[in-house]
VODOVEX-369602 format. One line per field, with one value per residue (C-alpha): residue number from 1; x, y, z. Coordinates in nm, 2 decimals, always signed. Layout:
BEGIN
nr <- NUM, ...
x <- X, ...
y <- Y, ...
z <- Z, ...
END
This chain:
BEGIN
nr <- 1, 2, 3, 4, 5, 6, 7, 8, 9, 10, 11, 12, 13, 14, 15, 16, 17, 18, 19, 20, 21, 22, 23, 24, 25, 26, 27, 28, 29, 30, 31, 32, 33, 34, 35, 36, 37, 38, 39, 40, 41, 42, 43, 44, 45, 46, 47, 48, 49, 50, 51, 52, 53, 54, 55, 56, 57, 58, 59, 60, 61, 62, 63, 64, 65, 66, 67, 68, 69, 70, 71, 72, 73, 74, 75, 76, 77, 78, 79, 80, 81, 82, 83, 84, 85, 86, 87, 88, 89, 90, 91, 92, 93, 94, 95, 96, 97, 98, 99, 100, 101, 102, 103, 104, 105, 106, 107, 108, 109, 110, 111, 112, 113, 114, 115, 116, 117, 118, 119, 120, 121, 122, 123, 124, 125, 126, 127, 128, 129, 130, 131, 132, 133, 134, 135, 136, 137, 138, 139, 140, 141, 142, 143, 144, 145, 146, 147, 148, 149, 150, 151, 152, 153, 154, 155, 156, 157, 158, 159, 160, 161, 162, 163, 164, 165, 166, 167, 168, 169, 170, 171, 172, 173, 174, 175, 176, 177, 178, 179, 180, 181, 182, 183, 184, 185, 186, 187, 188, 189, 190, 191, 192, 193, 194, 195, 196, 197, 198, 199, 200, 201, 202, 203, 204, 205, 206, 207, 208, 209, 210, 211, 212, 213, 214, 215, 216, 217, 218, 219, 220, 221, 222, 223, 224, 225, 226, 227, 228, 229, 230, 231, 232, 233, 234, 235, 236, 237, 238, 239, 240, 241, 242, 243, 244, 245, 246, 247, 248, 249, 250, 251, 252, 253, 254, 255, 256, 257, 258, 259, 260, 261, 262, 263, 264, 265, 266, 267, 268, 269, 270, 271, 272, 273, 274, 275, 276, 277, 278, 279, 280, 281, 282, 283, 284, 285, 286, 287, 288, 289, 290, 291, 292, 293, 294, 295, 296, 297, 298, 299, 300, 301, 302, 303, 304, 305, 306, 307, 308, 309, 310, 311, 312, 313, 314, 315, 316, 317, 318, 319, 320, 321, 322, 323, 324, 325, 326, 327, 328, 329, 330, 331, 332, 333, 334, 335, 336, 337, 338, 339, 340, 341, 342, 343, 344, 345, 346, 347, 348, 349, 350, 351, 352, 353, 354, 355, 356, 357, 358, 359, 360, 361, 362, 363, 364, 365, 366, 367, 368, 369, 370, 371, 372, 373, 374, 375, 376, 377, 378, 379, 380, 381, 382, 383, 384, 385, 386, 387, 388, 389, 390, 391, 392, 393, 394, 395, 396, 397, 398, 399
x <- -1.39, -0.96, -0.83, -0.53, -0.73, -0.97, -0.73, -0.52, -0.83, -0.93, -0.57, -0.51, -0.62, -0.74, -0.90, -1.11, -1.46, -1.59, -1.70, -1.87, -1.70, -1.57, -1.60, -1.25, -1.22, -0.98, -0.88, -0.63, -0.34, -0.50, -0.83, -1.15, -1.45, -1.76, -2.09, -2.22, -1.90, -1.94, -2.30, -2.17, -1.92, -2.15, -2.38, -2.17, -2.03, -2.35, -2.41, -2.13, -2.13, -1.78, -1.78, -1.42, -1.29, -1.19, -0.98, -0.83, -0.61, -0.38, -0.06, +0.22, +0.20, -0.15, +0.01, +0.24, +0.00, -0.24, +0.01, +0.33, +0.56, +0.70, +0.89, +0.96, +0.85, +0.89, +1.03, +1.10, +1.12, +0.77, +0.82, +0.78, +0.56, +0.55, +0.38, +0.19, -0.01, -0.29, -0.22, -0.60, -0.78, -0.64, -0.31, -0.53, -0.60, -0.50, -0.18, -0.22, +0.03, +0.11, +0.24, +0.39, +0.55, +0.76, +0.62, +0.85, +0.88, +0.98, +0.79, +0.94, +0.74, +0.46, +0.44, +0.45, +0.17, -0.06, +0.02, -0.05, -0.40, -0.46, -0.39, -0.64, -0.93, -0.87, -0.91, -1.20, -1.40, -1.45, -1.62, -1.94, -1.86, -1.49, -1.32, -1.12, -0.85, -0.79, -0.61, -0.84, -0.78, -0.91, -0.82, -0.60, -0.41, -0.23, -0.02, +0.21, +0.55, +0.38, +0.10, -0.06, -0.26, -0.41, -0.46, -0.49, -0.17, -0.06, +0.21, +0.34, +0.50, +0.32, +0.60, +0.74, +0.82, +0.53, +0.33, +0.09, -0.18, -0.10, -0.07, -0.42, -0.64, -0.42, -0.47, -0.88, -0.88, -0.60, -0.80, -1.12, -0.97, -0.83, -1.16, -1.33, -1.08, -1.16, -1.54, -1.52, -1.30, -0.97, -0.63, -0.38, -0.06, +0.19, +0.10, +0.36, +0.50, +0.60, +0.29, +0.09, +0.08, -0.09, -0.32, -0.31, -0.62, -0.40, -0.53, -0.36, -0.42, -0.32, -0.14, +0.03, -0.18, +0.04, +0.05, -0.33, -0.56, -0.93, -1.14, -1.50, -1.77, -1.92, -1.62, -1.49, -1.12, -1.16, -0.86, -0.68, -0.32, +0.01, +0.16, +0.49, +0.56, +0.53, +0.81, +0.99, +1.03, +0.60, +0.51, +0.37, +0.51, +0.26, +0.32, +0.69, +0.70, +0.48, +0.21, -0.12, -0.29, -0.56, -0.44, -0.69, -0.49, -0.15, -0.30, -0.39, -0.01, +0.18, -0.06, +0.03, +0.39, +0.34, +0.16, +0.44, +0.69, +0.48, +0.50, +0.81, +1.03, +1.15, +0.94, +0.91, +1.16, +1.42, +1.70, +1.77, +1.72, +2.10, +2.01, +1.98, +1.80, +1.93, +2.03, +1.92, +2.07, +1.97, +1.61, +1.59, +1.71, +1.45, +1.18, +1.27, +1.19, +0.85, +0.81, +0.89, +0.62, +0.82, +0.93, +1.32, +1.51, +1.44, +1.12, +0.87, +0.49, +0.15, +0.04, -0.26, -0.09, +0.16, -0.13, -0.29, +0.00, +0.09, -0.22, -0.21, +0.15, +0.07, +0.24, -0.03, -0.32, -0.57, -0.48, -0.41, -0.66, -0.92, -1.01, -0.95, -1.29, -1.23, -0.86, -1.09, -1.26, -0.96, -0.94, -0.64, -0.88, -1.14, -0.88, -0.63, -0.25, -0.12, +0.12, +0.31, +0.57, +0.73, +1.11, +1.34, +1.71, +1.66, +1.76, +1.59, +1.43, +1.45, +1.16, +1.35, +1.24, +1.03, +1.21, +1.29, +1.15, +1.34, +1.18, +1.16, +0.94, +1.17, +1.29, +1.14, +1.09, +1.39, +1.65, +1.82, +1.73, +2.14, +2.14, +1.77, +1.93, +2.24, +2.01, +1.81, +2.17, +2.24, +1.91, +1.87, +1.57, +1.30, +1.21, +0.83, +0.59, +0.70, +1.08, +1.08, +0.99, +0.64, +0.62, +0.83, +0.68, +0.75, +0.66, +0.49, +0.31, +0.05, +0.17
y <- -1.32, -1.42, -1.19, -1.15, -1.04, -0.81, -0.65, -0.54, -0.41, -0.20, -0.08, +0.03, +0.41, +0.51, +0.86, +0.68, +0.66, +0.34, +0.05, -0.28, -0.49, -0.83, -1.11, -1.27, -1.66, -1.86, -2.18, -2.37, -2.58, -2.89, -2.78, -2.77, -2.52, -2.68, -2.68, -2.38, -2.18, -2.23, -2.13, -1.83, -1.69, -1.72, -1.55, -1.26, -1.26, -1.21, -0.90, -0.74, -0.82, -0.96, -1.36, -1.40, -1.11, -1.17, -1.13, -1.42, -1.51, -1.80, -1.99, -1.97, -2.34, -2.30, -2.05, -2.30, -2.55, -2.29, -2.17, -2.27, -1.98, -2.00, -1.65, -1.36, -1.07, -0.77, -0.60, -0.27, -0.11, -0.22, -0.58, -0.83, -0.96, -1.31, -1.50, -1.83, -2.11, -2.24, -2.58, -2.68, -2.54, -2.82, -2.83, -2.61, -2.35, -1.99, -1.83, -1.54, -1.30, -1.16, -0.86, -0.98, -0.77, -0.94, -0.87, -0.82, -0.61, -0.25, +0.03, +0.01, -0.35, -0.24, +0.07, -0.14, -0.38, -0.07, +0.06, -0.28, -0.30, +0.07, -0.02, -0.30, -0.09, +0.13, -0.14, -0.32, +0.00, -0.07, -0.41, -0.33, -0.14, -0.27, -0.18, -0.41, -0.18, -0.16, -0.46, -0.67, -0.82, -1.13, -1.13, -0.97, -1.27, -1.18, -1.48, -1.46, -1.39, -1.22, -0.99, -1.07, -0.94, -1.16, -1.05, -1.13, -1.25, -1.07, -1.18, -0.89, -0.54, -0.25, -0.22, +0.11, +0.28, +0.15, +0.26, +0.55, +0.29, +0.03, +0.25, +0.42, +0.15, +0.15, +0.50, +0.49, +0.26, +0.37, +0.69, +0.53, +0.36, +0.65, +0.85, +0.55, +0.61, +0.97, +0.93, +0.68, +0.94, +0.78, +0.93, +0.67, +0.93, +0.70, +0.66, +0.52, +0.22, +0.04, +0.00, -0.11, -0.45, -0.64, -0.94, -1.23, -1.07, -0.77, -0.54, -0.25, -0.30, -0.08, -0.19, -0.08, +0.14, +0.18, +0.57, +0.60, +0.82, +0.75, +1.06, +1.09, +1.24, +1.55, +1.70, +2.07, +1.96, +1.66, +1.54, +1.86, +1.74, +1.86, +1.56, +1.49, +1.13, +0.94, +0.87, +1.18, +1.20, +1.18, +1.40, +1.74, +2.06, +2.14, +1.78, +1.81, +2.10, +2.01, +2.27, +2.24, +2.08, +1.89, +1.53, +1.42, +1.69, +1.53, +1.21, +1.37, +1.49, +1.16, +0.98, +1.21, +1.16, +0.76, +0.79, +1.02, +0.76, +0.44, +0.62, +0.78, +0.56, +0.81, +1.07, +1.41, +1.59, +1.38, +1.45, +1.10, +0.74, +0.74, +1.07, +0.97, +1.17, +0.96, +1.29, +1.62, +1.82, +1.60, +1.63, +1.99, +1.99, +1.79, +1.97, +2.25, +2.11, +2.03, +2.42, +2.50, +2.26, +2.21, +1.83, +1.77, +1.54, +1.38, +1.27, +1.21, +1.20, +1.32, +1.65, +1.58, +1.33, +1.61, +1.83, +1.61, +1.55, +1.91, +1.98, +1.69, +1.77, +2.17, +2.30, +2.57, +2.38, +2.66, +2.56, +2.16, +1.93, +1.90, +1.53, +1.21, +1.18, +1.51, +1.39, +1.09, +1.40, +1.51, +1.49, +1.24, +0.96, +1.07, +1.11, +0.88, +0.98, +1.25, +1.20, +1.50, +1.43, +1.68, +1.62, +1.81, +1.95, +1.78, +1.44, +1.14, +0.92, +0.57, +0.42, +0.11, -0.23, -0.43, -0.44, -0.77, -0.77, -0.94, -1.17, -0.93, -0.66, -0.44, -0.32, +0.07, +0.23, +0.46, +0.24, -0.02, -0.37, -0.41, -0.17, -0.36, -0.70, -0.57, -0.44, -0.77, -0.96, -0.76, -0.78, -1.08, -1.30, -1.24, -1.55, -1.67, -1.91, -2.18, -2.15, -2.10, -2.34, -2.40, -2.59, -2.32, -2.14, -1.74, -1.44, -1.13, -0.81, -0.60, -0.31
z <- +2.34, +2.42, +2.66, +2.47, +2.11, +2.30, +2.55, +2.22, +2.05, +2.39, +2.42, +2.07, +2.03, +1.74, +1.62, +1.34, +1.36, +1.57, +1.36, +1.51, +1.74, +1.53, +1.75, +1.78, +1.71, +1.93, +1.81, +1.98, +1.80, +1.70, +1.79, +1.57, +1.65, +1.76, +1.56, +1.80, +1.74, +1.38, +1.37, +1.61, +1.40, +1.08, +1.23, +1.33, +0.98, +0.81, +1.03, +0.98, +0.58, +0.54, +0.56, +0.52, +0.75, +1.09, +1.42, +1.55, +1.85, +1.77, +1.90, +1.71, +1.67, +1.51, +1.29, +1.14, +1.11, +0.92, +0.65, +0.47, +0.44, +0.12, +0.02, +0.15, -0.11, +0.06, +0.37, +0.54, +0.91, +0.98, +0.91, +0.60, +0.34, +0.23, +0.03, +0.20, +0.09, +0.32, +0.45, +0.52, +0.21, -0.03, -0.29, -0.53, -0.33, -0.43, -0.28, -0.01, +0.10, +0.47, +0.60, +0.93, +1.22, +1.51, +1.85, +2.16, +2.44, +2.33, +2.23, +1.85, +1.82, +1.96, +1.76, +1.44, +1.58, +1.63, +1.29, +1.17, +1.32, +1.22, +0.86, +0.88, +1.01, +0.73, +0.49, +0.69, +0.67, +0.32, +0.35, +0.29, -0.03, -0.16, -0.47, -0.72, -0.73, -0.36, -0.16, +0.02, +0.39, +0.53, +0.87, +1.14, +1.34, +1.64, +1.84, +2.08, +1.83, +1.58, +1.43, +1.08, +0.80, +0.56, +0.20, -0.13, -0.32, -0.64, -0.83, -1.02, -0.94, -1.15, -1.44, -1.55, -1.91, -2.04, -2.35, -2.28, -2.48, -2.23, -1.91, -1.96, -1.83, -1.55, -1.48, -1.47, -1.23, -1.01, -1.03, -0.97, -0.65, -0.49, -0.56, -0.37, -0.11, -0.08, -0.10, +0.23, +0.42, +0.35, +0.24, +0.12, +0.18, +0.04, -0.33, -0.56, -0.83, -0.56, -0.38, -0.70, -0.80, -1.09, -1.02, -1.23, -1.43, -1.50, -1.25, -1.08, -0.68, -0.48, -0.11, +0.17, +0.38, +0.65, +0.61, +0.54, +0.77, +0.79, +0.90, +1.06, +0.83, +0.86, +1.04, +0.95, +0.95, +0.75, +0.56, +0.70, +0.85, +0.91, +0.90, +0.67, +0.63, +0.29, +0.05, -0.05, -0.43, -0.40, -0.14, -0.25, -0.17, +0.11, +0.26, +0.24, +0.42, +0.71, +0.64, +0.72, +0.37, +0.28, +0.26, -0.07, -0.31, -0.17, -0.27, -0.64, -0.68, -0.57, -0.81, -1.05, -1.03, -1.01, -1.34, -1.50, -1.38, -1.49, -1.83, -1.89, -1.64, -1.33, -1.14, -1.34, -1.12, -1.16, -1.44, -1.50, -1.35, -1.20, -0.97, -0.61, -0.33, +0.00, +0.22, +0.30, +0.06, -0.23, -0.13, -0.07, -0.44, -0.54, -0.32, -0.52, -0.84, -0.74, -0.64, -1.02, -1.20, -1.48, -1.59, -1.60, -1.77, -2.16, -2.21, -2.51, -2.38, -2.58, -2.56, -2.35, -2.10, -2.01, -1.95, -1.72, -1.50, -1.52, -1.35, -1.07, -1.00, -0.97, -0.69, -0.60, -0.43, -0.58, -0.93, -0.88, -1.00, -0.75, -0.70, -0.85, -0.98, -1.20, -1.33, -1.47, -1.70, -1.86, -2.24, -2.21, -2.14, -2.47, -2.71, -2.89, -2.82, -2.98, -3.26, -3.13, -2.84, -2.64, -2.64, -2.39, -2.52, -2.87, -2.74, -2.87, -2.53, -2.59, -2.41, -2.19, -2.22, -1.96, -1.67, -1.51, -1.19, -0.90, -0.66, -0.39, -0.41, -0.27, -0.58, -0.67, -1.00, -0.92, -0.86, -1.07, -1.01, -0.91, -0.64, -0.53, -0.54, -0.34, -0.04, -0.07, +0.00, +0.29, +0.48, +0.71, +0.63, +0.86, +1.07, +1.03, +1.24, +1.01, +1.10, +1.45, +1.73, +1.76, +2.05, +2.26, +2.50, +2.51, +2.70, +2.56, +2.66, +2.46, +2.53
END
C-alpha cells in the first residue's frame, strides 16, 4: 500500500465503526496496472462488495490525465464541486462530479481533508445496501495537492414552489432515503433543498454528507449529540441551542422544513422570500419562531400537507413525528390533495414560476438568483488539477 494513502488513513481519527480496510491502488503518471495488480484489485473489490469504489493515491499529473474538469458547479468554505469528464472512458461515457479540497500546510486544510474522508466513509458504509435516493461515491482520491471524492453527476438542483401533486413523489423518496440512513446508524444533519439534486431520470438525490455522523449499533447513546452545526434555517430548536438531542428527530425537523419550502417557496418560519437571517439578532428572531410551531406569511397548501408538516416541525420532541418511516404512513400520502386551502391574512398567494437555475449550485431556495449570481462573481475560481502545472513538484504533509 502506498505510504501516502496508508498514513492518511491511519492518522485520521474516527468514532465510526471500523470497516474492512480497502486496498489502495497507486498508478503513477503514464503507468498501467500489471495483470497481477488488476486481478488483485478485482478480488479485493469482490470481497468488499463494491467493485467501483476504491481509494487511490495519484500524482497531480495523473489526475489531470484522467479527468477533464468541465465547470465548477458548487463551492463553499470546505472546497468546491466540479463536473468532470473521464478522459479514458471514451466520448460517450457519462459525466461525473468530484468534491475537491485543496491540500496545504495548515490546520484548516487538514481539517477539510479529514472531513471529506469522513463523508466518504459514511457513504461507503452503505455500499452493500445502497439507496437510489442517496448520492453514490465511487472513489476517494488523494494527491499531493488535492483530496477528491468521485461521485455520480446529477444535472439539476431541486426546484421549489412546486404543486403538491408534483412534489409528493419526491417526498416519498426523500423520506425513504433518510429512514434508510437512520436504519444504518447515520444522521445527515444538513437536509435542505440545496442539498437535493434531481437525476436525469427525475429522481431526487440527497447529497452533501459533510455534517453527517455515523453511530455504532447497540450503544445506549446512539444518535445523541449536543452539536449545533448545520444550516441555521433548518435546525431544530433543540439542535440550535446545543442541547443534548436525538439527531434523527432533528433530521425529521429539517426534512419537514425542506418539504414545506419545496411546495411554498420558503421555509415555514419566514414571513416572505425577502427576509434575510444573516446576523445573530435575525437568527434569534427566526429561532423564536420555530418555538411557536406556527407557520408565518401567506401560503396555500392542503389541510393534509399542513398537518404533516406541523407534525414534522413540532418544537416539542415528545410530540414531533417520531421518524421518517412514520411520516410515510401519514394520510397525506393516501388521499388526493384537499380542495380546501389555508389562506393567511386573506391574501391570495400566487405560486411562483419554476425558477431558472444558475450554472452554479450556490443558489439556495431562500435567496434570489440575483444575489447568488453576485456571490459567484465575487468568488475566485478554484484551481483544478487540469489548470495547474502537472509536472511541478510540490511538497506536502498529511497532517
